[in-house]
C-alpha positions as CSV (number, residue, x, y, z in Angstrom):
1,E,-58.8,35.9,-21.8
2,L,-58.4,34.0,-18.6
3,L,-55.2,34.2,-16.7
4,P,-53.9,31.0,-14.9
5,Q,-54.4,31.0,-11.2
6,P,-51.3,31.1,-8.9
7,G,-52.0,27.5,-7.8
8,V,-52.0,26.3,-11.4
9,R,-48.7,28.0,-12.1
10,R,-47.2,26.4,-9.0
11,Q,-48.5,23.0,-10.1
12,A,-47.1,23.5,-13.6
13,T,-43.7,24.3,-12.1
14,V,-43.7,21.3,-9.9
15,A,-44.8,19.1,-12.9
16,R,-41.9,20.4,-14.9
17,R,-39.4,19.7,-12.1
18,G,-40.7,16.2,-11.5
19,P,-38.8,14.4,-14.2
20,V,-35.6,16.4,-13.5
21,A,-35.8,15.4,-9.8
22,A,-36.6,11.8,-10.6
23,R,-33.6,11.6,-13.0
24,R,-31.4,13.2,-10.3
25,V,-32.4,10.7,-7.7
26,Y,-31.9,7.8,-10.2
27,N,-28.3,9.1,-11.0
28,Y,-27.4,9.3,-7.3
29,L,-28.8,5.8,-6.6
30,V,-26.9,4.2,-9.4
31,S,-23.8,6.1,-8.4
32,A,-24.1,4.8,-4.9
33,I,-24.6,1.2,-6.1
34,G,-21.5,1.6,-8.4
35,L,-19.5,3.1,-5.5
36,V,-20.4,0.3,-3.1
37,T,-19.5,-2.3,-5.7
38,L,-16.2,-0.6,-6.4
39,G,-15.5,-0.2,-2.7
40,V,-16.1,-3.9,-2.0
41,G,-13.9,-4.9,-4.9
42,L,-11.1,-2.6,-3.4
43,V,-11.5,-4.1,0.0
44,I,-11.2,-7.7,-1.3
45,L,-8.2,-6.7,-3.4
46,F,-6.4,-5.1,-0.5
47,A,-7.2,-8.0,1.8
48,V,-5.8,-10.5,-0.8
49,A,-2.6,-8.4,-1.3
50,I,-2.1,-8.2,2.5
51,G,-2.8,-11.9,2.9
52,L,-0.2,-12.8,0.3
53,L,2.4,-10.5,2.0
54,S,1.6,-11.7,5.5
55,P,4.7,-13.3,6.9
56,A,3.2,-16.2,8.8
57,E,-0.2,-17.3,7.6
58,G,0.3,-16.2,4.0
59,R,3.3,-18.5,3.5
60,Q,1.7,-21.5,5.3
61,I,-1.4,-21.5,3.0
62,A,0.3,-20.1,-0.1
63,G,0.3,-23.5,-1.8
64,T,-3.5,-23.8,-1.4
65,D,-4.3,-21.0,-3.8
66,W,-6.7,-19.5,-1.3
67,W,-6.4,-16.2,-3.1
68,R,-7.7,-17.1,-6.5
69,D,-11.5,-16.9,-5.9
70,P,-11.3,-13.7,-3.9
71,L,-9.0,-12.1,-6.5
72,A,-11.4,-13.1,-9.3
73,L,-14.3,-11.6,-7.3
74,A,-12.3,-8.4,-6.7
75,I,-11.5,-8.0,-10.3
76,T,-15.1,-8.6,-11.3
77,L,-16.5,-6.1,-8.8
78,L,-13.9,-3.5,-9.9
79,A,-14.7,-4.1,-13.6
80,V,-18.4,-3.6,-12.9
81,G,-18.4,-0.9,-10.2
82,T,-15.8,1.4,-11.6
83,P,-17.6,2.2,-14.9
84,V,-21.0,2.3,-13.3
85,W,-19.9,4.8,-10.6
86,G,-17.6,6.7,-12.9
87,L,-20.2,7.3,-15.7
88,Y,-23.1,8.2,-13.4
89,W,-21.0,10.3,-11.0
90,R,-19.4,12.2,-14.0
91,D,-22.9,12.9,-15.3
92,V,-24.0,14.1,-11.8
93,Q,-21.0,16.4,-11.6
94,R,-21.6,17.8,-15.1
95,V,-25.3,18.5,-14.3
96,T,-24.3,20.1,-11.0
97,A,-21.7,22.3,-12.6
98,Q,-24.3,23.5,-15.1
99,G,-27.3,23.6,-12.8
100,G,-26.0,26.2,-10.4
101,L,-27.3,26.8,-6.9
102,E,-30.5,24.6,-7.3
103,E,-28.4,21.5,-8.3
104,R,-25.8,22.0,-5.5
105,N,-28.6,22.5,-2.9
106,A,-30.7,19.6,-4.2
107,L,-31.9,17.3,-1.4
108,S,-30.8,14.2,-3.2
109,R,-27.3,15.5,-3.7
110,R,-26.9,16.5,0.0
111,V,-28.3,13.2,1.2
112,F,-26.0,11.2,-1.1
113,I,-22.8,13.1,-0.2
114,F,-23.5,13.2,3.5
115,L,-24.5,9.6,3.6
116,I,-21.5,8.3,1.7
117,F,-19.1,10.6,3.6
118,G,-20.6,9.7,7.0
119,A,-20.6,5.9,6.3
120,S,-17.0,6.0,5.0
121,V,-15.8,8.0,8.0
122,L,-17.5,5.6,10.3
123,L,-16.0,2.6,8.6
124,T,-12.6,4.3,8.6
125,L,-12.7,5.0,12.3
126,I,-14.0,1.5,13.3
127,N,-11.4,-0.3,11.3
128,L,-8.6,2.0,12.4
129,S,-9.4,1.1,16.0
130,I,-9.5,-2.6,15.2
131,V,-6.1,-2.4,13.4
132,L,-4.6,-0.3,16.3
133,F,-5.9,-2.7,18.9
134,K,-4.4,-5.8,17.1
135,L,-1.1,-4.0,16.6
136,F,-0.9,-2.9,20.3
137,D,-2.1,-6.3,21.5
138,A,0.8,-8.0,19.5
139,A,3.3,-5.3,20.6
140,F,2.5,-5.8,24.3
141,G,2.6,-9.6,24.2
142,G,-1.1,-10.4,24.0
143,G,-1.1,-11.7,20.5
144,V,1.2,-13.5,18.1
145,A,3.2,-10.8,16.3
146,S,3.7,-12.9,13.1
147,K,-0.1,-13.3,12.7
148,V,-1.0,-9.6,13.0
149,W,-1.1,-8.8,9.3
150,W,-3.1,-11.9,8.5
151,D,-5.6,-11.0,11.3
152,V,-6.1,-7.4,10.2
153,R,-6.1,-7.9,6.4
154,W,-9.9,-7.2,6.1
155,S,-9.8,-4.3,8.5
156,V,-6.9,-2.7,6.6
157,G,-8.7,-3.3,3.3
158,I,-11.8,-1.5,4.6
159,L,-9.6,1.2,6.2
160,L,-7.9,1.9,2.9
161,A,-11.0,1.9,0.7
162,A,-13.2,3.8,3.1
163,G,-10.4,6.3,3.8
164,A,-10.0,7.1,0.1
165,V,-13.8,7.5,-0.3
166,S,-14.1,9.7,2.7
167,V,-11.2,12.0,1.5
168,Y,-12.7,12.3,-2.0
169,Y,-16.2,13.1,-0.8
170,W,-14.8,15.6,1.8
171,L,-13.2,17.4,-1.1
172,V,-16.5,17.3,-3.1
173,L,-18.4,18.7,0.0
174,K,-15.8,21.5,0.3
175,E,-16.1,22.3,-3.4
176,D,-19.9,22.4,-3.1
177,R,-19.8,24.7,-0.2
178,K,-17.3,27.0,-1.9
179,A,-19.4,27.1,-5.1
180,T,-22.6,27.6,-3.2
181,A,-21.1,30.6,-1.4
182,G,-19.9,32.1,-4.7
183,L,-23.3,31.6,-6.4
184,E,-25.2,33.1,-3.4
185,R,-22.9,36.2,-3.5
186,A,-23.4,36.5,-7.2
187,A,-27.2,36.3,-6.8
188,E,-27.3,39.1,-4.2
189,P,-28.8,42.3,-5.5
190,V,-26.3,45.1,-5.8
191,A,-27.2,48.2,-3.8
192,P,-27.3,51.4,-5.9
193,E,-24.7,53.9,-5.3
194,A,-25.9,57.1,-3.5
């Protein structure tokens, strides 16, 4: 009877993991697409709300129904992005909870979380500085104070949406690190008592 060679066993292990890894990458990609769609919908929704509440410009163009098309687009993006992200992200989280250390340390998971978290933090910081600049500019006489909210509506929308995403994925990252540390401690061999 011939025993399989170590190289053959290794190739068989890689072949078994291939579909699992491909499915994992697919789930993360679709989650990312859903999250971006959801995020753009939120940004537009926040910008429309701030534009409608804006004291100067919002009132001047309120009769023009400028908000209808952006509001319809926001609702459409939210209606598409929320279930796509929610379903695939829930599936990813379920598989991660069941998969243990290998799933939590998967390259596709780490790339996804760090990429989403990094991009959302970057967007938050950039738009926070834009909003603060416009507010300080208006406060110190450089701009028209009544136009400030109209001018920063898109930045505030991005700030709110990206801020929420960055907080959520920061919590996911912390949960992963905590769970990974617990799984690594559980996998350590116990030293026999003397």
